[in-house]
N, C-alpha and C positions, 0 to 999 in steps of 0.2 A: 522073266527078264528083271534084271534087277535095279533098285533106284539106285541112282548117283546123287550124289549132294554137291552142288558147283562151290567151290571156295571163291572168295573176294579176291579183286585183281590188284596186287600193291603197286605201287610205283616205285620202282629205286631209287635210291639215294634222293627224296624230295627234300626241296628247303622251303622255308615258308618264304615271301616277300614282302617286306616291309616298306610300305609308301613313306615318304617324306612328308610329316606336317608341315602347314602352312604358318610361317614366325607374321605374328604381328608386327605392325609397323612402327618401328618409332617413335617416340614421341617427339617434340618441337624440341624442348629442353636437349635433350639426347643427342639428336640431330647437331643441335649448337655446338657440342660439346665436343663429338667426333669428327666434326668438319675441316677439314686442312683449313690451316691459316691464309688469309688473303694477302696478297702480295702490297708492300706498301706502295702507294700512288707516287710518281715521281715528285718533287717540290717545282713547282712552276712561279718563275718569280717575274709576279708583274710591275708592272712599270708606267708611271703616266709622264706624257712630257708638256709642259705647259710654256707657250712663246709669248712673250711679250712684244707687240707691233707697236711702230712707230705712228705718230699721226698722218703719214701720208696713205697709209690701206684708205684711209676716209676718201680718197681722190676718186676713187673709181668713177664716179660719176660725169669725171669732168671727160676723161678721155671715152667713154661710152658714149655720150652727148655728143663730143665731137664727131665722131666715126658717124654717126648717125645724121648730123648735118651735113658731112663731105658726102655722104650716100644721096642725102636730099637734092645738093649741089647739083651732082654726077647728073641726076636722075632728071630733076624738072629745070635748071640753070642753063644758060647758054655762055657762049664766049662773047666778052666784052673786048674792045680795044681798048687800050690802056695808053695814053700817050707819053706817059714817062718813062715807061720801060719799052720803047720803039714799037716793033711790027709784031711784039706779042702777042698773042690773046688768052685772056684768062677766065675760067668759069667762074659765073657769079650769078648767086641766086636772085631773080630780080626783086625779091620781098626781103624787106629787111627784119622779118618774124623772127628766120634764122638766127639771126646776130644778137638779137633782144634776149631770147631763149640762153642761148649758148652763154652770153655775158653772166645773165640771172644765175644758171648754175653755177659758173664759177665764182662768183660774188659770195652764194649761198656756200660753198663749201670751204670757202676762206673765212666765211663769219662762224659758222658751226665749229671748224676744228681749232679756234683759235678763241672762241667765247665760251661758255658753259650756258648751254639753253635750259633753264630751270623753269618749272611752274607750267601749267597748261595757259596761262593766259599770253606768255613769250613766246610759246608753240603756234598758239593761233595767230597772233600777228602776224609770224612770217607765211605761216600757211595761207593765210588770207592775202598778204603780198605776192606770194608766187601762183596763188591763184588766179589774180586779177592781172597778171602779167601772160598767162595762159589764156585767158578769156580774152585780152584786147586783143593780143597777137592771133586767136581764132578767128573773132570779126574783121582783124585788118584793119586795125584803127591805128596800131604805132605808127606809120607812115603818117597817117595826119596830124598825130601828137608832134612828130619832130617835124614840123612845118612851123609849128609855133616856137622852135630851137632854132631857127634858120636853116633848115631841113639837114641837120646833123643827122642823117641816119649810120645806123649799122650796118656794115656790108663785109663779108669777110668770102676771099676766094676758097676754090677746093684745096688749091694746096698750103694755103692757111689753117682751117680744118685738119687735114689730113697729118701733118708734120708736126703739128702741136700737138694733137691726139698721139702719134705715135711716140713722140719723145716721153708724153708721158705715161704712154700704157709700160714703154721700157724702162722707166725710173721706177714706176711703181710696184711692176714685177721683179723687178730685180732687189728691190729692198723687203718685199713682203716674202719673198722665197728665198731670198739669200741672203741681206746683211740683217734682216729680224731674226735668224736661227743661226746665229753666230755665237749664242748662250742662250741657255735654254734653263727651265727648273723639272728636276726630274725627282716623281713621287713615287717611292716605292713603301711596302708596309713597315710601318715606325721609322721611315726617314724621307729627310727633304733635302736635295742636294742641287745646288748652282751651280752648270757646266758651262765650259767655255770650252768652243771650239778648236782653237788652236792654242794649248797647253799655257792658258793663263790660271791655272789651277781650278780649283771647285772648293765649295765650303757646304759644308754637310749639317743638318739639324736635325735631332731628335723631334719626333710629331709627338710625344706624349705631353700632353696638355697645351698643342697648339690650338690656337684660334683662326679661325677663317671670317672674313666678312666681304661680302660681294657689294658693290656700287655700281649703279645704274641706272642713274636721275636723271641724265641727259637724253631727254627724248628722241633728237635727232642724230646725237654722234654716237648712240649705242643703238638704238631702237630702229632707225631710217638707212643711216649710211654704215653704221657696223654690223648690220642683219645678227642683233642679238648677241652683241659684244658687250664687257664691262671692265672694271677697274676689279682687281682683285688684291685684297690687304690680308695679310698674313701676319699674326702677332705669335713670335716663338714663346717659350718658355724658360724654365730655370734661372740660374741668380743672374745673368747678362741678358734680359730680356729686348729683343727688338723688333722694329715695325719692318716690315718688307711691303714695299707697293711693287704691284705685278699691273702695268697699265696695259692698256687696250687686247685684253684675251679675248679670243674668240669662242665663241659658242660657251659662256661663262657657266649658264646653268649644269651641262654635262660635264665640265671640268670639275664644278666645284662640288658634285654628287659624287663623281668618282674619287676626288681627293678625301671626302668624309670617311668614303669606305676603306680606300687604304689607309689613312692614319688610323683608323681604329681596331685595324688587321695587325696586331703585335706579332711580329714573327716570334715562333718559338725560338728558346736559348740552344746550343750543343750539348748532345746527352752527354753525361759522364760515367763512366763505368766504376 
């Protein structure tokens, strides 16, 4: 038997396969250079409106207390015969405390809205008088006090409370939400404009160098009745400096803070090619 030598088996047309090598991640600097540009954000035109209210805004306690007294008269009162008007019967509360409290609120509102109450001493005197009135009404001594003056008691009918409060509320709402909004001040970045509703024109001021002063020294008018209101004084800049008084601005703290941000934000000028 002859020995046979085996030959190695060769794969025809064999090709080498090269696997791709992993690439290192780009550095943050290269990623920032190759990143697509971000689209420009749309310009948002911010504006702040400031309204100057009349002193009638501070009269809201009158119609509020009037409706409360009308409700108490209807709940605890009784119909009384009044000879001067025939057979008609009117709802009247038997106690004069309701009339005393209502007249006190009316008197204080007239006093506060026409005279500036400054200083802690003046405020304490008014608060002391109001507290004494309420205490005397609570213990029921006003009827005894009126006996000293010929029994000159204060009684109002249900109709008097209701109709006076209704007329007061309608006038208050028409003034605060209607007439006071016929003109306003609009603050935009870099500009202050006084606008009128019915085409009376407008006047604009540049806010660069403009000064703002907030006045809220009246304890009762600004804090108690005005619920954080105040007077705003604006000092314009330029060759013709003007002093602008915006009275009875509601929530004056937040309004002044927003105005300061808008005044400091000077808009960019138009781009030139």
